[in-house]
Each structure stands twice: as structure tokens, then as C-alpha cells.
C-alpha positions in Angstrom: 0.0 0.0 0.0 1.3 3.5 -0.8 2.6 5.4 2.1 0.0 8.1 2.2 0.8 11.6 3.5 -2.0 13.6 2.0 -4.2 14.2 -1.0 -3.6 16.8 -3.7 -5.1 18.0 -7.0 -3.6 19.7 -10.0 -6.1 21.4 -12.3 -4.6 22.4 -15.7 -5.7 24.8 -18.5 -5.0 28.2 -19.9 -8.8 28.7 -20.3 -9.2 28.5 -16.5 -6.2 30.7 -15.8 -7.4 33.4 -18.3 -11.0 33.3 -17.0 -12.5 31.9 -20.2 -13.8 28.9 -18.4 -14.7 28.4 -14.8 -13.2 25.4 -13.0 -15.7 22.7 -12.0 -13.3 20.1 -10.8 -12.4 21.4 -7.4 -15.9 21.5 -6.0 -16.8 18.1 -7.4 -13.6 16.5 -6.2 -14.4 17.8 -2.7 -17.8 16.1 -2.9 -16.5 12.8 -4.3 -13.9 12.6 -1.6 -16.2 13.7 1.2 -18.6 10.9 0.3 -15.7 8.6 1.2 -14.7 10.4 4.4 -11.7 12.0 2.7 -10.6 15.6 1.9 -8.0 17.4 -0.1 -4.9 18.9 1.6 -4.0 21.1 -1.3 -4.8 22.1 -4.9 -2.8 23.9 -7.6 -3.9 25.5 -10.8 -1.5 25.6 -13.7 -1.6 26.9 -17.2 -0.6 24.9 -20.3 3.1 25.4 -19.8 5.2 22.2 -20.2 8.1 23.4 -18.2 6.1 24.5 -15.3 4.0 21.3 -15.4 7.2 19.2 -15.5 8.7 21.1 -12.5 5.5 20.7 -10.5 5.1 17.0 -11.2 8.8 16.4 -10.4 8.2 18.0 -7.0 5.0 16.2 -6.3 6.3 12.8 -7.5 9.1 13.2 -5.0 6.6 13.4 -2.2 4.2 11.0 -0.7 0.9 12.7 -1.5 -1.7 11.0 -3.7 -2.2 13.5 -6.6 -5.1 13.8 -9.0 -4.4 15.7 -12.2 -7.1 17.1 -14.5 -6.5 18.2 -18.1 -3.9 18.3 -20.8 -3.8 14.6 -21.7 -5.0 15.1 -25.3 -2.9 15.5 -28.4 -3.4 19.1 -29.4 -0.5 21.5 -29.2 -1.7 22.9 -25.9 -1.8 19.5 -24.2 1.4 18.8 -22.3 0.5 16.7 -19.3 1.6 13.3 -20.7 4.9 14.6 -21.8 5.4 16.5 -18.6 4.6 13.4 -16.5 7.2 11.3 -18.4 9.8 14.0 -18.2 9.2 14.5 -14.4 9.5 10.7 -13.9 12.6 10.5 -16.0 11.0 7.9 -18.3 10.0 7.7 -22.0 6.5 7.9 -23.5 5.3 4.6 -24.6 2.1 3.3 -26.2 0.4 1.3 -23.5 -1.0 -2.0 -24.9 -4.2 -1.7 -22.8 -4.7 1.8 -24.0 -4.1 0.7 -27.6 -6.7 -2.0 -27.2 -9.3 0.4 -25.8 -8.6 3.0 -28.6 -8.9 0.4 -31.3 -12.1 -0.9 -29.8 -13.6 2.6 -29.6 -12.7 3.3 -33.2 -14.3 0.0 -34.3 -17.5 1.0 -32.4 -17.5 4.3 -34.4 -16.5 2.7 -37.7 -13.5 5.1 -37.9 -9.9 4.6 -38.8 -7.2 4.0 -36.2 -4.8 6.9 -37.0 -1.4 7.6 -35.5 -2.8 10.7 -33.8 -5.5 8.6 -32.2 -3.0 6.0 -31.0 -0.9 8.9 -29.5 -3.7 9.3 -27.0 -2.5 6.0 -25.5 1.1 7.0 -25.1 1.9 7.4 -21.4 4.9 7.6 -19.1 6.6 4.1 -19.2 5.5 2.1 -16.2 2.0 3.6 -16.0 -1.3 1.8 -15.4 -4.4 2.6 -17.3 -7.5 4.3 -15.9 -10.7 3.1 -17.7 -12.8 5.8 -19.3 -16.5 4.8 -19.2 -17.5 7.7 -21.5 -15.6 7.0 -24.6 -13.0 4.3 -23.7 -10.0 6.7 -24.2 -8.1 6.0 -21.0 -6.4 8.1 -18.4 -3.3 6.8 -16.7 -1.7 6.4 -13.3 2.0 6.7 -12.6 3.2 5.9 -9.1 0.8 7.7 -6.7 -0.3 10.2 -9.4 -3.5 9.8 -11.4 -4.1 11.7 -14.7 -7.6 12.4 -16.0 -9.0 14.3 -19.0 -10.2 17.8 -18.4 -13.8 16.9 -19.4 -15.9 16.6 -16.2 -18.2 13.9 -17.6 -15.1 11.7 -18.2 -12.9 12.7 -15.3 -15.3 12.4 -12.4 -16.3 8.8 -12.9 -12.6 8.0 -13.5 -11.7 9.6 -10.2 -14.4 7.6 -8.4 -13.0 4.4 -10.0 -9.5 5.2 -8.8 -10.6 5.9 -5.3 -12.8 2.8 -5.1 -10.3 0.5 -6.7 -7.0 1.6 -5.1 -7.8 3.6 -1.9 -10.8 1.9 -0.3 -8.8 1.1 2.8 -8.3 4.8 3.3 -12.0 5.6 3.5 -12.9 7.1 6.8 -16.7 7.1 7.1 -17.8 8.7 10.4 -14.2 9.1 11.4 -14.5 12.9 11.6 -17.2 15.2 12.9 -17.5 19.0 12.8 -19.3 21.3 15.3 -19.6 25.0 15.0 -21.6 28.0 16.4 -21.9 31.7 15.7 -20.2 34.3 18.0 -22.1 37.5 17.3 -19.9 40.6 17.2 -16.9 38.3 18.1 -13.3 39.3 17.4 -10.7 36.6 16.6 -8.1 38.4 18.7 -10.2 38.1 21.8 -10.8 34.4 21.2 -7.3 33.3 20.3 -6.4 32.1 23.8 -9.5 29.9 23.8 -8.7 28.4 20.4 -5.1 27.6 21.5 -6.4 26.1 24.7 -8.8 23.8 22.9 -6.2 22.4 20.6 -3.7 22.0 23.5 -6.2 20.1 25.7 -7.8 18.0 22.9 -4.9 16.6 20.8 -6.1 15.7 17.3 -8.9 18.3 17.3 -8.6 21.2 14.8 -10.2 24.6 15.7 -11.4 26.8 12.9 -12.5 30.4 12.8 -14.4 32.0 9.9 -14.9 35.8 10.5 -17.5 37.8 8.6 -17.8 41.6 8.5 -21.6 41.1 8.2 -24.0 42.8 5.8 -27.1 45.0 5.7 -29.1 42.0 7.1 -26.6 40.1 9.2 -24.4 41.4 12.0 -20.7 41.0 12.2 -19.8 37.5 13.5 -17.4 34.6 13.7 -18.2 31.1 12.8 -16.2 29.2 15.4 -15.9 25.4 15.5 -13.9 22.2 15.9 -13.4 19.1 13.8 -11.9 15.8 14.6 -12.8 12.3 15.8 -16.5 12.5 16.7 -16.4 11.9 20.5 -13.3 14.0 21.0 -14.6 16.8 18.8 -18.0 16.8 20.7 -16.1 17.0 24.0 -14.0 19.9 22.8 -17.0 21.7 21.4 -18.8 21.4 24.8 -15.8 23.0 26.6 -15.6 25.7 23.9 -19.3 26.6 24.2 -19.2 26.6 28.0 -16.2 29.0 28.0 -17.9 31.3 25.5 -21.0 31.4 27.6 -18.9 32.1 30.7 -17.4 35.1 28.9 -20.9 36.4 28.3 -20.7 36.3 24.5 -23.9 36.2 22.4 -24.0 32.8 20.6 -26.2 31.5 17.8 -26.6 28.5 15.6 -24.4 28.3 12.5 -27.5 28.4 10.1 -28.6 31.7 11.6 -25.8 33.6 10.0 -26.5 32.5 6.5 
């Protein structure tokens, strides 16, 4: 089993970086992972620059995070991900036999010729494994702990689910984490810092979060203050936090009240 440190995503495309297209992957990846009790630790957005992609992948391949990459695995001039992955890994690009089989089967279904450019879609970093594509059979690929998907959501998202369910099921953490939060009306983070530090010190493994809001015409200034962690421990930490806030005479509310 891969020595897992964290989870990351790389989302690629000049169209996103230039504002011509809005990224849809991040929000959906969060949902797909949350359904399995997982969460991303980081995400990076990159344009279609082979050198920058190569440098980024060289760095992430040298780490222990599982990385999901979206976009750039086609064969047009602005697609660089396959070449960057091979360069970062220090291996050649090779036509994967399983990818070739899928491409030839897809072309047969469509009654179309198998051209060199179509077979190029099956060239991947040597040593890769193929990720099946239920939409059109043109596969993605996995190299080490990195998984490369097309940029098209209708293809990429079911492929991501397949990778998670096939290779990382033992990492799923259903009910392993709980989150509790409340609203501190007119609260100031600086005045609550000591309490936040105390909670994390007393309840090892619990994370305290604070989301301040300046308010609006209809909602007063407030802080959403909460904890997340193992359910029983997080519940105990939250009870201590609430009791101390009440002791300080602060006005509290339910999280939904601030929406």
C-alpha cells in the first residue's frame, strides 16, 4: 500500500487561468472525496506550460501525497501533461497496450480509422497503469501515486471515483471525523485566540477553525467558530468551547442563523 501523507489536486488549463472557463473540478472532487470520508490537503492551478508542469510534477512525485491531475492529456499543441509526466519521472513515453486495445475498440465502435494521432492518446509515461474511461474508452493513466484524467468533467469524475474505489478503499474514513460550530455575534478573533489555542492543546487531534464575517445589511458581524476531529473528541472539545464562550458572556447563535 502506498505510504500516504495527503491528497492533492492539479487542475490544468489556460482557459481557466485566463478566465475563459470556470473550473468545476475542485468542488466536485471535494464532494466525491467527502462521500468517502476524505478531503483534499491542497490544490494547484496551472496553465498549459510544459516546463512548469514538469517542474510541478517532479516535485509532487518526489513526495508521498496522492495526486489527482485534471486536463492536458489530449494530443493538441496545448496538451502537455503526458509529456510532462514522463519528463518528471525520467522515463519515456510509450504506447500502453491496454490503451491501444481500448482505442482500437472505440474506433471500431464508431467505424473510424485508427490513425497515429489517435493512438498517440494511448502514449503514457513508461510504467504507467491505465484508468478506464466509461464515457468514450480513451483512458487516463496512473504513474506511481499520481493519477491523470481528462479535463472533461463527464469523463474525469467517474474515472476519479474508479481510482478511489479501486485503489484507496482502505483509506475511506466514514464517520471518522465530525464538525461542530456555532456563531459568535460581534466576536473578534483576537479576543478568542487564547480559547482556540487552549482547545487544541487540551484536545490533541482536534482542529479549531474560525471564519470571520464583516456582516451585511441584514446580518451582523460575527465569527463562525468550531472544531473538527474524531466524533467523540470533537464533541467534548466543542462542549468545553461553548461553556467558556457562555462564561465570557458572549452572544451565541446556531451556524445556520448567520446565512
